[in-house]
N, C-alpha and C positions, 0 to 999 in steps of 0.2 A: 582481578586476575583474568588473563586471557585464556579461553579454552578453545582449542582447535578440535573440531569434530568433523571427520569426513563421513558422509552418509551415502553409501552406495545403495543400490536397489535391495529392498527387502531386509535392511538391517536396522531400520528405525522402528522401535516398538511403538505402535499407535496408542495414543492416549485414550483412556476409557471415557466415553461420554458420561456426563453427570447423570443422565437418565435416558434409557433407550426409548422412553415414551415421550420425550420432550416435544412439545408442539412448537413449530416455527411460526412466529408472528412477524409481520412486516407492515410498515406504514411509510408514507412519504409526506413531506411538508415543504412549504416555501419558507426558507430561512431569510429573515430580514437582518442584514448585517451592515453596520455603519460604514464599513470600508468598501461596500459594493453599491453601485447605483441602482441595481435591480435585484429582486430576490434570487437566492441561490437554491437550486434543487437539492434537497436533502432527503435522506432516507434512514430508517432505523429498523434493525432486525433484532428480535428479542424472544426469550422464552414466553410462550403464551399460556395464560391461565385456562383458556377454553377455546374451542374451534369457532371460526366464523364461516368463511368459505375459502376454498383453495383457488389460487390464481397463479399463473406463471409470471415470474418477475425476471426481467432482462431478456425477454424473448425477442428474436430478430433473425435475420437471414444467416448469421454466422455462428452464434453461440447458443448452446442449449440453455433453456431457462431454469430457474429454481422455483419450485412451487412452495408457496407460503400462505398462511392464513392472513387475510387482510384486516388489519385494525383491531385485533382482539385485545382484551385486557392483559396487562403484564402479569406474569407469574409472581406470586407473593415472595417476600424476602428481598434482600439486597443483592445486586448482581454486579460483578466487575464490568466496567464499560471500556470498550475498545473503539478508538477513533480509527477510521480506515481511509487511506488516501490512494486513489488510483494513479496510474501512470499517464504519460503524455498521450492524449487522444483517447483515453479510456473512460470508463464510467463506473459508478458504484453498483448499478444493477447487475452488471455482468460478473461481478465478484461474489455472487450469491453462494458459489461453492465454498468460499472461505468464510463468509459471514455465517452461513448455516452451520458449518463445522464448529465455529466458535460458540454459537448459540447452543449447540448440543452439549457444550461444556459449561453451560450456565451463564455465558456472557451476554451482554447487550452490545450490539455493534452499530455505531453511528457513522454515517458516511455522507459525503457531498459529491456533486459533480462540479469540479472546480471550473468556474467560468474562464474561458480563454485557453483551457488545456483539456477539454473534455470532448467526447464524441460529437462531431458536427460543429464544434466550436473550439478549434485548436489552432492557435496563432503562435508563431515563433516568438514574437515580441512579448506577448502576454504570458507565455509559458515560463519566461525568465523570472516572473514575479513570485519568487518563493515566499516573500513576506505575505502577500495576499492569500496564497494557498494555505499557509499555516493559520492565518487569521480566519479563513473559512471554517476550519476545524475548531478553533478556539471559540468562535461565535456559535457554532452548532452545539458545542458543549455547554456554553452559557444558556442557550435556549432550552436544552433538555433538562438541565438542573433547575430551571425555573418553571418547567411544565409539570403541573400537578399529576398528570398521568404517569410520569416517569421519575420525578424527583425523589420520591420515597422508595423507589426501587433500585436506585443507583448507589453502589458503594463508592463514595467520593474519595476513599483512600486507595482505590484500586482502579485508577484511570490510566490507560495506556494508548499507544498509537502504533499502527502497523501501516507501512507504506511500501509500494513497489515502484522501482525505477524513478521517475520524477517524484512520485509519491514517497519513495524512500528518502530522497533528499529533503522532502517536506517533513518527514518524520524526524530526521536528524536535526533539522532546524528547530523543531518543537522541543527537542532534547537539549538545545542550547548551543549546538554547533553553528558556526557562521562560515560563509564562503567568500572567496576572493575572486573578483571578476577578472582581474589581470591574469591570475594564474590559470583560470579556466580558458581564457582566450589563448594562452600559450599552449595549453593541453590540446586545444582544437587544431593546432598545427602539427601535433604529434600523430604519426601515422597510425598508432594504435587506437586513437580516439577520434581521428578526423571524421570517420564515417558516421559517428554518432552525433556530430555537430552539423551535418549537412542540412538538417531541418532548420536549425537556428540560422545558419548562414544564408539560407534562401530568404529569410526575413531581414537580412542585413544586420543581424544581432552582433554587437560587441558587448560581451558580458560586463565589462568594466564601465559601460555607460548606464548601467541600471542599478541604482542604489538599492532597490528592493531585492536584488539578487544577494546583496551582501548584508542585509539588515538583520538585526537580532529579532528572531521570531519565537523565542522560547516561551513555554507555558509551564510554570512550576507545578501545576496540578498533575502533570504526567509523571508517573513513577517508572514506566518501562516503555522502551521504544524498540521496535523491530523493523529493520530496513532490509528489504529483499532486492538484490541487484540495484543498489541506490546509485543515482546519478551524481556527478560532480564530486566524487570522493576525494580526488586529488586536490580540489580547490578548497577543502576545509582548512581554515586558518589555524596556525599554531596557537595563537592566543586563545582561541575558543575551546581548545582541547581540555583546558582546565575548568571550563564553565559548564560542563555537562551536568544537567539537573536530574537525570534519570538513568536507570540501568539500560544498557544498549546491547542488542543482539543483531549481528550482521549475518546475512545469509546470501550465498552465491549459488546460482543455478548452473549446473553443468561443469564439465571438466575441459576437454578440448573444444567443446562447443560454447564455451562461456563468452559472454559479451565483454570484450576487453575494457571498454570504458566503465563498466560496472564492477570490474574485478577489484575487490578490496583486500585481496590476499597479498602476501609478500611478492608474488609474481606480477601483481598489478600495481595499483596505486598505494597499496600497503596501509590503508586506513586502519585496518585491524591492529597493526603494531603501533601506529601512531596514537591510537586511542588508549591502548594498554589494558583498559578495564573491560573492553567489549568481549562478549562471547561470540564465537564464529563457527558457522556450519557451512558445509558444501553439500549440495543435494544433486544427484544425477543418476542416470543420464538424463540430461535436460538441456534446453537452451533458454534464452531470455523469454521467448514467447510462450514457453510451457506453462508459465504462471497464469496466463489468460485462460478464459473459460474453455470447457470442453466444446469442441466444434461439432457442428451438424455435418451429416454425411457429405454434402456437396459444397461445403464451405471453402475448402482449399481450392477447388475448381473455380468457384465464383471469384475468389480473391485474385487468382491468376488471370482470369478474364478481364478484371478491372485494373490490372497492373499494380495491385496493392502488395504490401509486405506479406511474406508467407507466415502469417501469425498462427496458422493452423498446422504448420509443418514442424514436427519434433525430430530429434536425432534418432538414428537407428537404436532400437532397444528401449526407447522411452515409451512409457505408458502414462499419458497425461493425467488420467484419473488416479493412478497410483501415486504419481508425484504430488498431486493435490492432497491426497490423504496424508502423505508424509509431511508435507508443508503444514497442514493443519495441526498435526501432532507436534511438530517442532515449534510452531508458533505458540500453541497452547502450553507447551512445556516452558517456553521462555516467559510466558505471562503468568505462569503458576495456576493455570486453569485445570 
């Protein structure tokens, strides 16, 4: 059953963390995956049994870091595991605000920096490869389930995926949905979505030319998928709508400031109605970039000087930290944390 929930400021009750004393653990590792020629940078956030030393994760000139204990033992018991997929040009480390919020609710969060669509390595042609992005996460899951430090601490019946933007499309692919390249090419000619296709067109991309955009990338181990402002919603094939292998929650950011290409509501590509079984939430005031980390004081000025996208600029009335808190609560609720 579809559930429509409009979530304006201050109306979403925040989920209660599993423990106010939860220690945040973090580690990184090189993921060797058969579909990649080089190791993939992977990271894992988790409830820690004991402290080691605190260090800033995701520190840089734009976003505030998240402090975590590096490499401690995992808290006893079994924990739900959440796969996390960043958006185009993003990275896992700067999503510490989300990972830490889910860890506070007793989850383990596993993420990768997807080669070809991560910070400093973002190519239009390689970003089209949704199959490889999904395979990154499936391979990371294989690795952690085989790692003696984590395997006994993961509840293998509670594995989910959360993705934003391009990562949202990745999450939908893992849930069993597939995409049609010809349909996406046509949508790129639509005035509502043309702006979001500029990056791909600069690389000469025709989506129909890339079989990996259309491939089946499902992973039956995943029981819940959450996609925030997912890309390519209009290109989801009719045939795959009945192949969904997990519960799906769709979240849009903003109202009048919403990114049109990511609008899954009836006013946009209407993926929520087409799916039928998805739960749907709208959270605002916000825009697409509000999902990204909390910015440092001079970050917006630095971005403007470099001619970059205004990723630190939110709509009037928006408080990025508050939106993050509400997103954590909404995602945790969707995942049953």
